[in-house]
C-alpha angles and dihedrals in degrees: 000000000000091000091048087058094052101263124135097237138169128185125222091240095053090045088051092240098121111134094019118145112258093246092052092046091048090051091053092047091050093047088058094038091233128169107237122224109188147149091214106112093204092073093058093065100120091196091060096036105028116200111259095031095086142025093269144279129231114192115200112211110179121180090247123039104232136116090248093053094046091048092049091050092049090050090051092051093048092051092053108030140046104227090208087071089060093057111138094013135110103229131180122198124195130167086267095057149281127305115195126195108201127204113268114254 
């Protein structure tokens, strides 16, 4: 879906990173300076991943935890927001809206 919307995207499965520990995955993402789109709540901890210290994190938080719900929420985000504008932030999207934590000045 990200590629269909013009983003240079890679999934953990196709990059053969499925099952990696979060710290190892984060290190690989940082090495490539990638924006992370995830449903893993641990990555949205702004104390651990302060805004402005990475390319950005978008946490998808649907009401129901299922592939269908996550996909629907991502589609909704992509139809309303340019992810490039979220670069460097820690952002959380729910069916109710988007919360963005900006880098500190």
